[in-house]
Backbone as XML, in Angstrom:
<?xml version="1.0"?>
<chain id="A" units="angstrom">
  <residue number="1" name="MET">
    <atom name="N" x="0.857" y="-1.160" z="0.000"/>
    <atom name="CA" x="0.000" y="0.000" z="0.000"/>
    <atom name="C" x="0.909" y="1.231" z="0.000"/>
  </residue>
  <residue number="2" name="PRO">
    <atom name="N" x="0.615" y="2.224" z="-0.816"/>
    <atom name="CA" x="1.432" y="3.432" z="-0.849"/>
    <atom name="C" x="1.462" y="4.121" z="0.512"/>
  </residue>
  <residue number="3" name="ASP">
    <atom name="N" x="2.485" y="4.972" z="0.710"/>
    <atom name="CA" x="2.691" y="5.630" z="2.004"/>
    <atom name="C" x="1.497" y="6.458" z="2.454"/>
  </residue>
  <residue number="4" name="GLY">
    <atom name="N" x="0.757" y="7.046" z="1.543"/>
    <atom name="CA" x="-0.367" y="7.896" z="1.907"/>
    <atom name="C" x="-1.563" y="7.137" z="2.439"/>
  </residue>
  <residue number="5" name="GLY">
    <atom name="N" x="-1.475" y="5.823" z="2.497"/>
    <atom name="CA" x="-2.583" y="5.023" z="2.994"/>
    <atom name="C" x="-3.689" y="4.819" z="1.966"/>
  </residue>
  <residue number="6" name="GLN">
    <atom name="N" x="-3.477" y="5.299" z="0.766"/>
    <atom name="CA" x="-4.466" y="5.137" z="-0.302"/>
    <atom name="C" x="-4.268" y="3.783" z="-0.976"/>
  </residue>
  <residue number="7" name="ASP">
    <atom name="N" x="-5.358" y="3.244" z="-1.496"/>
    <atom name="CA" x="-5.238" y="2.008" z="-2.254"/>
    <atom name="C" x="-4.425" y="2.276" z="-3.514"/>
  </residue>
  <residue number="8" name="PRO">
    <atom name="N" x="-3.626" y="1.304" z="-3.937"/>
    <atom name="CA" x="-2.845" y="1.503" z="-5.154"/>
    <atom name="C" x="-3.761" y="1.582" z="-6.370"/>
  </residue>
  <residue number="9" name="ALA">
    <atom name="N" x="-3.294" y="2.271" z="-7.388"/>
    <atom name="CA" x="-4.059" y="2.362" z="-8.636"/>
    <atom name="C" x="-4.104" y="0.979" z="-9.289"/>
  </residue>
  <residue number="10" name="TRP">
    <atom name="N" x="-5.176" y="0.716" z="-10.050"/>
    <atom name="CA" x="-5.291" y="-0.561" z="-10.741"/>
    <atom name="C" x="-4.252" y="-0.637" z="-11.846"/>
  </residue>
  <residue number="11" name="PRO">
    <atom name="N" x="-3.621" y="-1.768" z="-12.026"/>
    <atom name="CA" x="-2.671" y="-1.910" z="-13.131"/>
    <atom name="C" x="-3.385" y="-1.835" z="-14.480"/>
  </residue>
  <residue number="12" name="ASP">
    <atom name="N" x="-2.637" y="-1.470" z="-15.505"/>
    <atom name="CA" x="-3.207" y="-1.343" z="-16.845"/>
    <atom name="C" x="-3.759" y="-2.657" z="-17.375"/>
  </residue>
  <residue number="13" name="ASP">
    <atom name="N" x="-3.188" y="-3.769" z="-16.951"/>
    <atom name="CA" x="-3.619" y="-5.064" z="-17.473"/>
    <atom name="C" x="-4.622" y="-5.752" z="-16.544"/>
  </residue>
  <residue number="14" name="TYR">
    <atom name="N" x="-5.365" y="-4.961" z="-15.759"/>
    <atom name="CA" x="-6.348" y="-5.489" z="-14.819"/>
    <atom name="C" x="-7.391" y="-6.320" z="-15.551"/>
  </residue>
  <residue number="15" name="VAL">
    <atom name="N" x="-7.670" y="-7.488" z="-15.016"/>
    <atom name="CA" x="-8.692" y="-8.375" z="-15.563"/>
    <atom name="C" x="-9.734" y="-8.594" z="-14.473"/>
  </residue>
  <residue number="16" name="GLN">
    <atom name="N" x="-10.985" y="-8.415" z="-14.808"/>
    <atom name="CA" x="-12.051" y="-8.600" z="-13.831"/>
    <atom name="C" x="-12.209" y="-10.080" z="-13.508"/>
  </residue>
  <residue number="17" name="ILE">
    <atom name="N" x="-12.350" y="-10.354" z="-12.222"/>
    <atom name="CA" x="-12.592" y="-11.717" z="-11.747"/>
    <atom name="C" x="-13.955" y="-11.717" z="-11.088"/>
  </residue>
  <residue number="18" name="ARG">
    <atom name="N" x="-14.752" y="-12.695" z="-11.405"/>
    <atom name="CA" x="-16.085" y="-12.781" z="-10.823"/>
    <atom name="C" x="-16.078" y="-13.795" z="-9.682"/>
  </residue>
  <residue number="19" name="ALA">
    <atom name="N" x="-16.729" y="-13.429" z="-8.613"/>
    <atom name="CA" x="-16.851" y="-14.325" z="-7.464"/>
    <atom name="C" x="-18.238" y="-14.943" z="-7.471"/>
  </residue>
  <residue number="20" name="ASP">
    <atom name="N" x="-18.287" y="-16.236" z="-7.372"/>
    <atom name="CA" x="-19.560" y="-16.947" z="-7.306"/>
    <atom name="C" x="-19.957" y="-17.059" z="-5.835"/>
  </residue>
  <residue number="21" name="LEU">
    <atom name="N" x="-20.700" y="-16.058" z="-5.359"/>
    <atom name="CA" x="-21.040" y="-16.008" z="-3.943"/>
    <atom name="C" x="-21.970" y="-17.145" z="-3.540"/>
  </residue>
  <residue number="22" name="ARG">
    <atom name="N" x="-22.865" y="-17.526" z="-4.419"/>
    <atom name="CA" x="-23.738" y="-18.679" z="-4.141"/>
    <atom name="C" x="-22.882" y="-19.939" z="-4.020"/>
  </residue>
  <residue number="23" name="GLY">
    <atom name="N" x="-21.894" y="-20.040" z="-4.901"/>
    <atom name="CA" x="-20.988" y="-21.185" z="-4.847"/>
    <atom name="C" x="-20.203" y="-21.210" z="-3.545"/>
  </residue>
  <residue number="24" name="MET">
    <atom name="N" x="-19.806" y="-20.027" z="-3.050"/>
    <atom name="CA" x="-19.086" y="-19.971" z="-1.770"/>
    <atom name="C" x="-19.966" y="-20.474" z="-0.642"/>
  </residue>
  <residue number="25" name="ARG">
    <atom name="N" x="-21.235" y="-20.107" z="-0.681"/>
    <atom name="CA" x="-22.162" y="-20.566" z="0.349"/>
    <atom name="C" x="-22.309" y="-22.091" z="0.271"/>
  </residue>
  <residue number="26" name="ASP">
    <atom name="N" x="-22.386" y="-22.628" z="-0.955"/>
    <atom name="CA" x="-22.480" y="-24.079" z="-1.134"/>
    <atom name="C" x="-21.218" y="-24.785" z="-0.641"/>
  </residue>
  <residue number="27" name="VAL">
    <atom name="N" x="-20.053" y="-24.205" z="-0.947"/>
    <atom name="CA" x="-18.792" y="-24.782" z="-0.488"/>
    <atom name="C" x="-18.747" y="-24.772" z="1.031"/>
  </residue>
  <residue number="28" name="SER">
    <atom name="N" x="-19.170" y="-23.671" z="1.628"/>
    <atom name="CA" x="-19.188" y="-23.567" z="3.084"/>
    <atom name="C" x="-20.059" y="-24.662" z="3.696"/>
  </residue>
  <residue number="29" name="ALA">
    <atom name="N" x="-21.243" y="-24.834" z="3.149"/>
    <atom name="CA" x="-22.159" y="-25.852" z="3.671"/>
    <atom name="C" x="-21.577" y="-27.251" z="3.495"/>
  </residue>
  <residue number="30" name="ALA">
    <atom name="N" x="-20.982" y="-27.503" z="2.331"/>
    <atom name="CA" x="-20.402" y="-28.828" z="2.065"/>
    <atom name="C" x="-19.220" y="-29.104" z="2.997"/>
  </residue>
  <residue number="31" name="LEU">
    <atom name="N" x="-18.353" y="-28.120" z="3.194"/>
    <atom name="CA" x="-17.213" y="-28.308" z="4.092"/>
    <atom name="C" x="-17.670" y="-28.539" z="5.529"/>
  </residue>
  <residue number="32" name="THR">
    <atom name="N" x="-18.651" y="-27.776" z="5.954"/>
    <atom name="CA" x="-19.165" y="-27.918" z="7.315"/>
    <atom name="C" x="-19.771" y="-29.308" z="7.521"/>
  </residue>
  <residue number="33" name="ALA">
    <atom name="N" x="-20.562" y="-29.762" z="6.548"/>
    <atom name="CA" x="-21.176" y="-31.096" z="6.657"/>
    <atom name="C" x="-20.120" y="-32.191" z="6.618"/>
  </residue>
  <residue number="34" name="GLU">
    <atom name="N" x="-19.142" y="-32.053" z="5.744"/>
    <atom name="CA" x="-18.082" y="-33.050" z="5.652"/>
    <atom name="C" x="-17.299" y="-33.134" z="6.955"/>
  </residue>
  <residue number="35" name="LEU">
    <atom name="N" x="-16.992" y="-31.990" z="7.511"/>
    <atom name="CA" x="-16.266" y="-31.936" z="8.770"/>
    <atom name="C" x="-17.073" y="-32.595" z="9.886"/>
  </residue>
  <residue number="36" name="ARG">
    <atom name="N" x="-18.332" y="-32.198" z="10.002"/>
    <atom name="CA" x="-19.201" y="-32.691" z="11.075"/>
    <atom name="C" x="-19.507" y="-34.191" z="10.917"/>
  </residue>
  <residue number="37" name="ASP">
    <atom name="N" x="-19.841" y="-34.612" z="9.694"/>
    <atom name="CA" x="-20.346" y="-35.972" z="9.493"/>
    <atom name="C" x="-19.257" y="-37.014" z="9.234"/>
  </residue>
  <residue number="38" name="ASN">
    <atom name="N" x="-18.192" y="-36.604" z="8.555"/>
    <atom name="CA" x="-17.223" y="-37.601" z="8.102"/>
    <atom name="C" x="-15.815" y="-37.434" z="8.653"/>
  </residue>
  <residue number="39" name="TYR">
    <atom name="N" x="-15.486" y="-36.259" z="9.159"/>
    <atom name="CA" x="-14.120" y="-36.071" z="9.651"/>
    <atom name="C" x="-14.030" y="-36.179" z="11.166"/>
  </residue>
  <residue number="40" name="LEU">
    <atom name="N" x="-14.796" y="-35.361" z="11.851"/>
    <atom name="CA" x="-14.676" y="-35.324" z="13.312"/>
    <atom name="C" x="-14.946" y="-36.670" z="13.991"/>
  </residue>
  <residue number="41" name="PRO">
    <atom name="N" x="-15.980" y="-37.415" z="13.590"/>
    <atom name="CA" x="-16.193" y="-38.712" z="14.253"/>
    <atom name="C" x="-15.009" y="-39.667" z="14.077"/>
  </residue>
  <residue number="42" name="HIS">
    <atom name="N" x="-14.400" y="-39.665" z="12.898"/>
    <atom name="CA" x="-13.266" y="-40.557" z="12.653"/>
    <atom name="C" x="-12.012" y="-40.053" z="13.359"/>
  </residue>
  <residue number="43" name="ARG">
    <atom name="N" x="-11.847" y="-38.725" z="13.407"/>
    <atom name="CA" x="-10.695" y="-38.171" z="14.115"/>
    <atom name="C" x="-10.741" y="-38.588" z="15.580"/>
  </residue>
  <residue number="44" name="ASP">
    <atom name="N" x="-11.912" y="-38.513" z="16.171"/>
    <atom name="CA" x="-12.041" y="-38.903" z="17.574"/>
    <atom name="C" x="-11.743" y="-40.392" z="17.768"/>
  </residue>
  <residue number="45" name="LYS">
    <atom name="N" x="-12.140" y="-41.222" z="16.808"/>
    <atom name="CA" x="-11.839" y="-42.657" z="16.894"/>
    <atom name="C" x="-10.338" y="-42.906" z="16.801"/>
  </residue>
  <residue number="46" name="VAL">
    <atom name="N" x="-9.663" y="-42.153" z="15.922"/>
    <atom name="CA" x="-8.211" y="-42.288" z="15.798"/>
    <atom name="C" x="-7.540" y="-41.879" z="17.108"/>
  </residue>
  <residue number="47" name="ASP">
    <atom name="N" x="-7.992" y="-40.773" z="17.677"/>
    <atom name="CA" x="-7.440" y="-40.342" z="18.962"/>
    <atom name="C" x="-7.571" y="-41.445" z="20.016"/>
  </residue>
  <residue number="48" name="GLN">
    <atom name="N" x="-8.743" y="-42.040" z="20.109"/>
    <atom name="CA" x="-8.965" y="-43.087" z="21.103"/>
    <atom name="C" x="-8.145" y="-44.338" z="20.806"/>
  </residue>
  <residue number="49" name="ALA">
    <atom name="N" x="-8.021" y="-44.684" z="19.516"/>
    <atom name="CA" x="-7.272" y="-45.889" z="19.145"/>
    <atom name="C" x="-5.784" y="-45.742" z="19.442"/>
  </residue>
  <residue number="50" name="MET">
    <atom name="N" x="-5.295" y="-44.506" z="19.439"/>
    <atom name="CA" x="-3.866" y="-44.306" z="19.683"/>
    <atom name="C" x="-3.513" y="-44.387" z="21.164"/>
  </residue>
  <residue number="51" name="ILE">
    <atom name="N" x="-4.513" y="-44.361" z="22.028"/>
    <atom name="CA" x="-4.231" y="-44.452" z="23.456"/>
    <atom name="C" x="-3.903" y="-45.903" z="23.775"/>
  </residue>
  <residue number="52" name="VAL">
    <atom name="N" x="-2.657" y="-46.137" z="24.064"/>
    <atom name="CA" x="-2.186" y="-47.492" z="24.347"/>
    <atom name="C" x="-1.492" y="-47.458" z="25.704"/>
  </residue>
  <residue number="53" name="PRO">
    <atom name="N" x="-1.914" y="-48.322" z="26.581"/>
    <atom name="CA" x="-1.212" y="-48.347" z="27.870"/>
    <atom name="C" x="0.243" y="-48.765" z="27.668"/>
  </residue>
  <residue number="54" name="THR">
    <atom name="N" x="1.124" y="-48.101" z="28.373"/>
    <atom name="CA" x="2.543" y="-48.437" z="28.246"/>
    <atom name="C" x="3.043" y="-49.003" z="29.556"/>
  </residue>
  <residue number="55" name="ALA">
    <atom name="N" x="3.854" y="-50.027" z="29.429"/>
    <atom name="CA" x="4.460" y="-50.642" z="30.603"/>
    <atom name="C" x="5.793" y="-49.945" z="30.888"/>
  </residue>
  <residue number="56" name="ALA">
    <atom name="N" x="6.251" y="-50.080" z="32.081"/>
    <atom name="CA" x="7.567" y="-49.527" z="32.412"/>
    <atom name="C" x="8.623" y="-50.352" z="31.690"/>
  </residue>
  <residue number="57" name="PRO">
    <atom name="N" x="9.373" y="-49.707" z="30.792"/>
    <atom name="CA" x="10.355" y="-50.484" z="30.022"/>
    <atom name="C" x="11.522" y="-50.951" z="30.897"/>
  </residue>
  <residue number="58" name="ASP">
    <atom name="N" x="11.972" y="-52.164" z="30.598"/>
    <atom name="CA" x="13.087" y="-52.740" z="31.355"/>
    <atom name="C" x="14.424" y="-52.478" z="30.682"/>
  </residue>
  <residue number="59" name="PHE">
    <atom name="N" x="14.389" y="-52.011" z="29.426"/>
    <atom name="CA" x="15.659" y="-51.745" z="28.757"/>
    <atom name="C" x="15.553" y="-50.460" z="27.937"/>
  </residue>
  <residue number="60" name="PRO">
    <atom name="N" x="16.673" y="-49.776" z="27.745"/>
    <atom name="CA" x="16.675" y="-48.438" z="27.146"/>
    <atom name="C" x="16.067" y="-48.373" z="25.750"/>
  </residue>
  <residue number="61" name="GLU">
    <atom name="N" x="16.277" y="-49.387" z="24.931"/>
    <atom name="CA" x="15.744" y="-49.366" z="23.571"/>
    <atom name="C" x="14.219" y="-49.318" z="23.569"/>
  </residue>
  <residue number="62" name="LEU">
    <atom name="N" x="13.602" y="-50.090" z="24.448"/>
    <atom name="CA" x="12.141" y="-50.080" z="24.540"/>
    <atom name="C" x="11.661" y="-48.725" z="25.057"/>
  </residue>
  <residue number="63" name="HIS">
    <atom name="N" x="12.354" y="-48.186" z="26.026"/>
    <atom name="CA" x="11.997" y="-46.864" z="26.537"/>
    <atom name="C" x="12.086" y="-45.806" z="25.426"/>
  </residue>
  <residue number="64" name="GLN">
    <atom name="N" x="13.148" y="-45.837" z="24.631"/>
    <atom name="CA" x="13.301" y="-44.883" z="23.526"/>
    <atom name="C" x="12.191" y="-45.057" z="22.490"/>
  </residue>
  <residue number="65" name="PHE">
    <atom name="N" x="11.881" y="-46.298" z="22.179"/>
    <atom name="CA" x="10.808" y="-46.557" z="21.224"/>
    <atom name="C" x="9.486" y="-46.013" z="21.734"/>
  </residue>
  <residue number="66" name="LEU">
    <atom name="N" x="9.152" y="-46.298" z="22.979"/>
    <atom name="CA" x="7.877" y="-45.837" z="23.535"/>
    <atom name="C" x="7.824" y="-44.310" z="23.615"/>
  </residue>
  <residue number="67" name="THR">
    <atom name="N" x="8.958" y="-43.688" z="23.903"/>
    <atom name="CA" x="9.012" y="-42.224" z="23.936"/>
    <atom name="C" x="8.738" y="-41.660" z="22.549"/>
  </residue>
  <residue number="68" name="ARG">
    <atom name="N" x="9.394" y="-42.187" z="21.530"/>
    <atom name="CA" x="9.181" y="-41.713" z="20.147"/>
    <atom name="C" x="7.757" y="-42.015" z="19.671"/>
  </residue>
  <residue number="69" name="HIS">
    <atom name="N" x="7.256" y="-43.159" z="20.071"/>
    <atom name="CA" x="5.889" y="-43.522" z="19.697"/>
    <atom name="C" x="4.900" y="-42.518" z="20.286"/>
  </residue>
  <residue number="70" name="ARG">
    <atom name="N" x="5.078" y="-42.163" z="21.543"/>
    <atom name="CA" x="4.187" y="-41.184" z="22.177"/>
    <atom name="C" x="4.305" y="-39.815" z="21.507"/>
  </residue>
  <residue number="71" name="GLU">
    <atom name="N" x="5.525" y="-39.415" z="21.162"/>
    <atom name="CA" x="5.713" y="-38.142" z="20.444"/>
    <atom name="C" x="4.975" y="-38.169" z="19.106"/>
  </residue>
  <residue number="72" name="SER">
    <atom name="N" x="5.039" y="-39.280" z="18.411"/>
    <atom name="CA" x="4.323" y="-39.414" z="17.130"/>
    <atom name="C" x="2.814" y="-39.314" z="17.332"/>
  </residue>
  <residue number="73" name="GLN">
    <atom name="N" x="2.316" y="-39.918" z="18.396"/>
    <atom name="CA" x="0.891" y="-39.826" z="18.702"/>
    <atom name="C" x="0.485" y="-38.374" z="18.960"/>
  </residue>
  <residue number="74" name="GLU">
    <atom name="N" x="1.291" y="-37.658" z="19.714"/>
    <atom name="CA" x="0.968" y="-36.268" z="20.028"/>
    <atom name="C" x="0.994" y="-35.397" z="18.776"/>
  </residue>
  <residue number="75" name="ILE">
    <atom name="N" x="1.963" y="-35.610" z="17.911"/>
    <atom name="CA" x="2.044" y="-34.849" z="16.660"/>
    <atom name="C" x="0.849" y="-35.173" z="15.769"/>
  </residue>
  <residue number="76" name="THR">
    <atom name="N" x="0.502" y="-36.450" z="15.677"/>
    <atom name="CA" x="-0.647" y="-36.853" z="14.858"/>
    <atom name="C" x="-1.927" y="-36.225" z="15.375"/>
  </residue>
  <residue number="77" name="THR">
    <atom name="N" x="-2.121" y="-36.257" z="16.679"/>
    <atom name="CA" x="-3.315" y="-35.653" z="17.281"/>
    <atom name="C" x="-3.367" y="-34.151" z="16.991"/>
  </residue>
  <residue number="78" name="ALA">
    <atom name="N" x="-2.239" y="-33.478" z="17.129"/>
    <atom name="CA" x="-2.197" y="-32.037" z="16.860"/>
    <atom name="C" x="-2.488" y="-31.734" z="15.392"/>
  </residue>
  <residue number="79" name="LEU">
    <atom name="N" x="-1.923" y="-32.522" z="14.484"/>
    <atom name="CA" x="-2.168" y="-32.298" z="13.055"/>
    <atom name="C" x="-3.627" y="-32.567" z="12.685"/>
  </residue>
  <residue number="80" name="LEU">
    <atom name="N" x="-4.200" y="-33.600" z="13.258"/>
    <atom name="CA" x="-5.615" y="-33.879" z="12.996"/>
    <atom name="C" x="-6.492" y="-32.738" z="13.489"/>
  </residue>
  <residue number="81" name="ALA">
    <atom name="N" x="-6.181" y="-32.221" z="14.660"/>
    <atom name="CA" x="-6.956" y="-31.103" z="15.204"/>
    <atom name="C" x="-6.800" y="-29.867" z="14.329"/>
  </residue>
  <residue number="82" name="GLU">
    <atom name="N" x="-5.585" y="-29.560" z="13.907"/>
    <atom name="CA" x="-5.340" y="-28.381" z="13.071"/>
    <atom name="C" x="-6.025" y="-28.511" z="11.717"/>
  </residue>
  <residue number="83" name="HIS">
    <atom name="N" x="-6.043" y="-29.706" z="11.155"/>
    <atom name="CA" x="-6.740" y="-29.909" z="9.877"/>
    <atom name="C" x="-8.225" y="-29.605" z="10.034"/>
  </residue>
  <residue number="84" name="GLY">
    <atom name="N" x="-8.810" y="-30.113" z="11.091"/>
    <atom name="CA" x="-10.226" y="-29.836" z="11.353"/>
    <atom name="C" x="-10.471" y="-28.349" z="11.591"/>
  </residue>
  <residue number="85" name="ASN">
    <atom name="N" x="-9.601" y="-27.712" z="12.362"/>
    <atom name="CA" x="-9.754" y="-26.281" z="12.628"/>
    <atom name="C" x="-9.624" y="-25.464" z="11.344"/>
  </residue>
  <residue number="86" name="ALA">
    <atom name="N" x="-8.659" y="-25.793" z="10.512"/>
    <atom name="CA" x="-8.453" y="-25.044" z="9.270"/>
    <atom name="C" x="-9.619" y="-25.245" z="8.310"/>
  </residue>
  <residue number="87" name="THR">
    <atom name="N" x="-10.139" y="-26.460" z="8.235"/>
    <atom name="CA" x="-11.291" y="-26.717" z="7.374"/>
    <atom name="C" x="-12.497" y="-25.921" z="7.856"/>
  </residue>
  <residue number="88" name="GLY">
    <atom name="N" x="-12.710" y="-25.894" z="9.154"/>
    <atom name="CA" x="-13.807" y="-25.108" z="9.715"/>
    <atom name="C" x="-13.623" y="-23.620" z="9.448"/>
  </residue>
  <residue number="89" name="ALA">
    <atom name="N" x="-12.398" y="-23.124" z="9.574"/>
    <atom name="CA" x="-12.130" y="-21.709" z="9.301"/>
    <atom name="C" x="-12.392" y="-21.370" z="7.842"/>
  </residue>
  <residue number="90" name="LEU">
    <atom name="N" x="-12.016" y="-22.257" z="6.951"/>
    <atom name="CA" x="-12.272" y="-22.029" z="5.530"/>
    <atom name="C" x="-13.771" y="-21.998" z="5.251"/>
  </residue>
  <residue number="91" name="ALA">
    <atom name="N" x="-14.515" y="-22.897" z="5.851"/>
    <atom name="CA" x="-15.975" y="-22.916" z="5.673"/>
    <atom name="C" x="-16.602" y="-21.633" z="6.220"/>
  </residue>
  <residue number="92" name="ARG">
    <atom name="N" x="-16.161" y="-21.200" z="7.394"/>
    <atom name="CA" x="-16.711" y="-19.968" z="7.979"/>
    <atom name="C" x="-16.347" y="-18.743" z="7.142"/>
  </residue>
  <residue number="93" name="ALA">
    <atom name="N" x="-15.129" y="-18.720" z="6.607"/>
    <atom name="CA" x="-14.716" y="-17.592" z="5.776"/>
    <atom name="C" x="-15.541" y="-17.529" z="4.494"/>
  </residue>
  <residue number="94" name="ALA">
    <atom name="N" x="-15.755" y="-18.663" z="3.845"/>
    <atom name="CA" x="-16.564" y="-18.687" z="2.624"/>
    <atom name="C" x="-17.983" y="-18.219" z="2.907"/>
  </residue>
  <residue number="95" name="ASP">
    <atom name="N" x="-18.549" y="-18.660" z="4.017"/>
    <atom name="CA" x="-19.895" y="-18.241" z="4.379"/>
    <atom name="C" x="-19.936" y="-16.743" z="4.687"/>
  </residue>
  <residue number="96" name="ALA">
    <atom name="N" x="-18.947" y="-16.253" z="5.419"/>
    <atom name="CA" x="-18.914" y="-14.827" z="5.761"/>
    <atom name="C" x="-18.767" y="-13.959" z="4.518"/>
  </residue>
  <residue number="97" name="ILE">
    <atom name="N" x="-17.947" y="-14.385" z="3.574"/>
    <atom name="CA" x="-17.781" y="-13.629" z="2.323"/>
    <atom name="C" x="-19.102" y="-13.599" z="1.568"/>
  </residue>
  <residue number="98" name="ALA">
    <atom name="N" x="-19.740" y="-14.758" z="1.456"/>
    <atom name="CA" x="-21.010" y="-14.826" z="0.734"/>
    <atom name="C" x="-22.072" y="-13.973" z="1.420"/>
  </residue>
  <residue number="99" name="THR">
    <atom name="N" x="-22.095" y="-13.990" z="2.737"/>
    <atom name="CA" x="-23.076" y="-13.197" z="3.479"/>
    <atom name="C" x="-22.774" y="-11.709" z="3.372"/>
  </residue>
  <residue number="100" name="ARG">
    <atom name="N" x="-21.530" y="-11.354" z="3.580"/>
    <atom name="CA" x="-21.150" y="-9.944" z="3.594"/>
    <atom name="C" x="-21.311" y="-9.282" z="2.220"/>
  </residue>
  <residue number="101" name="TYR">
    <atom name="N" x="-21.002" y="-10.006" z="1.170"/>
    <atom name="CA" x="-20.998" y="-9.398" z="-0.158"/>
    <atom name="C" x="-22.080" y="-9.969" z="-1.073"/>
  </residue>
  <residue number="102" name="GLY">
    <atom name="N" x="-23.022" y="-10.680" z="-0.501"/>
    <atom name="CA" x="-24.044" y="-11.337" z="-1.308"/>
    <atom name="C" x="-24.927" y="-10.389" z="-2.095"/>
  </residue>
  <residue number="103" name="ASP">
    <atom name="N" x="-25.108" y="-9.169" z="-1.613"/>
    <atom name="CA" x="-25.972" y="-8.219" z="-2.306"/>
    <atom name="C" x="-25.202" y="-7.232" z="-3.172"/>
  </residue>
  <residue number="104" name="THR">
    <atom name="N" x="-23.923" y="-7.425" z="-3.287"/>
    <atom name="CA" x="-23.099" y="-6.518" z="-4.084"/>
    <atom name="C" x="-22.196" y="-7.320" z="-4.995"/>
  </residue>
  <residue number="105" name="ASP">
    <atom name="N" x="-21.508" y="-6.627" z="-5.839"/>
    <atom name="CA" x="-20.470" y="-7.283" z="-6.621"/>
    <atom name="C" x="-19.329" y="-7.558" z="-5.649"/>
  </residue>
  <residue number="106" name="GLY">
    <atom name="N" x="-19.182" y="-8.807" z="-5.251"/>
    <atom name="CA" x="-18.253" y="-9.172" z="-4.190"/>
    <atom name="C" x="-16.848" y="-8.659" z="-4.373"/>
  </residue>
  <residue number="107" name="LEU">
    <atom name="N" x="-16.306" y="-8.783" z="-5.533"/>
    <atom name="CA" x="-14.931" y="-8.343" z="-5.708"/>
    <atom name="C" x="-14.818" y="-6.835" z="-5.819"/>
  </residue>
  <residue number="108" name="ALA">
    <atom name="N" x="-15.893" y="-6.158" z="-6.178"/>
    <atom name="CA" x="-15.844" y="-4.701" z="-6.191"/>
    <atom name="C" x="-15.865" y="-4.178" z="-4.762"/>
  </residue>
  <residue number="109" name="ALA">
    <atom name="N" x="-16.583" y="-4.866" z="-3.884"/>
    <atom name="CA" x="-16.716" y="-4.414" z="-2.502"/>
    <atom name="C" x="-15.610" y="-4.957" z="-1.602"/>
  </residue>
  <residue number="110" name="ALA">
    <atom name="N" x="-15.142" y="-6.161" z="-1.878"/>
    <atom name="CA" x="-14.144" y="-6.794" z="-1.018"/>
    <atom name="C" x="-12.756" y="-6.244" z="-1.314"/>
  </residue>
  <residue number="111" name="ARG">
    <atom name="N" x="-11.997" y="-6.159" z="-0.279"/>
    <atom name="CA" x="-10.598" y="-5.767" z="-0.417"/>
    <atom name="C" x="-9.756" y="-6.946" z="0.062"/>
  </residue>
  <residue number="112" name="ALA">
    <atom name="N" x="-8.545" y="-6.987" z="-0.375"/>
    <atom name="CA" x="-7.671" y="-8.105" z="-0.006"/>
    <atom name="C" x="-7.569" y="-8.253" z="1.504"/>
  </residue>
  <residue number="113" name="ARG">
    <atom name="N" x="-7.507" y="-7.150" z="2.231"/>
    <atom name="CA" x="-7.375" y="-7.266" z="3.688"/>
    <atom name="C" x="-8.653" y="-7.816" z="4.313"/>
  </residue>
  <residue number="114" name="ASP">
    <atom name="N" x="-9.829" y="-7.562" z="3.691"/>
    <atom name="CA" x="-11.075" y="-8.147" z="4.194"/>
    <atom name="C" x="-11.002" y="-9.676" z="4.128"/>
  </residue>
  <residue number="115" name="ILE">
    <atom name="N" x="-10.563" y="-10.173" z="2.976"/>
    <atom name="CA" x="-10.460" y="-11.621" z="2.783"/>
    <atom name="C" x="-9.432" y="-12.203" z="3.753"/>
  </residue>
  <residue number="116" name="ALA">
    <atom name="N" x="-8.293" y="-11.542" z="3.894"/>
    <atom name="CA" x="-7.254" y="-12.025" z="4.815"/>
    <atom name="C" x="-7.791" y="-12.040" z="6.255"/>
  </residue>
  <residue number="117" name="ASP">
    <atom name="N" x="-8.517" y="-11.012" z="6.650"/>
    <atom name="CA" x="-9.086" y="-10.976" z="7.996"/>
    <atom name="C" x="-10.060" y="-12.132" z="8.210"/>
  </residue>
  <residue number="118" name="LEU">
    <atom name="N" x="-10.896" y="-12.415" z="7.221"/>
    <atom name="CA" x="-11.856" y="-13.508" z="7.340"/>
    <atom name="C" x="-11.140" y="-14.842" z="7.460"/>
  </residue>
  <residue number="119" name="MET">
    <atom name="N" x="-10.059" y="-15.022" z="6.696"/>
    <atom name="CA" x="-9.328" y="-16.282" z="6.747"/>
    <atom name="C" x="-8.619" y="-16.435" z="8.094"/>
  </residue>
  <residue number="120" name="GLN">
    <atom name="N" x="-8.290" y="-15.337" z="8.759"/>
    <atom name="CA" x="-7.644" y="-15.385" z="10.060"/>
    <atom name="C" x="-8.653" y="-15.480" z="11.196"/>
  </residue>
  <residue number="121" name="GLY">
    <atom name="N" x="-9.950" y="-15.452" z="10.846"/>
    <atom name="CA" x="-10.991" y="-15.568" z="11.865"/>
    <atom name="C" x="-11.303" y="-14.271" z="12.570"/>
  </residue>
  <residue number="122" name="ARG">
    <atom name="N" x="-10.954" y="-13.131" z="11.962"/>
    <atom name="CA" x="-11.234" y="-11.826" z="12.586"/>
    <atom name="C" x="-12.535" y="-11.269" z="12.117"/>
  </residue>
</chain>
């Protein structure tokens, strides 16, 4: 953005892009349903299946293996949670864009920072 805080001028080779706001609403609904119906129930099953009781190891190699195994479980759980969170954020952002700009030409009204804010959950 220029120093004066003004939006930059459009480049000479500007090409209009159309946003399908109805399509965004459909994508939002589909992502939300997929997350709720097909992802979260299985993620929770994976979390439960990874809980394995561990015995006190009698030798260092077994202890090292069990330590690495637990670290892998924790990383997997965190990645599964982040995937679900990111999918939900994308669905909410698509819905918010469709709602906010549904009565206007979305790209004429939306600014890049608006989209970035929505994707960040602001």
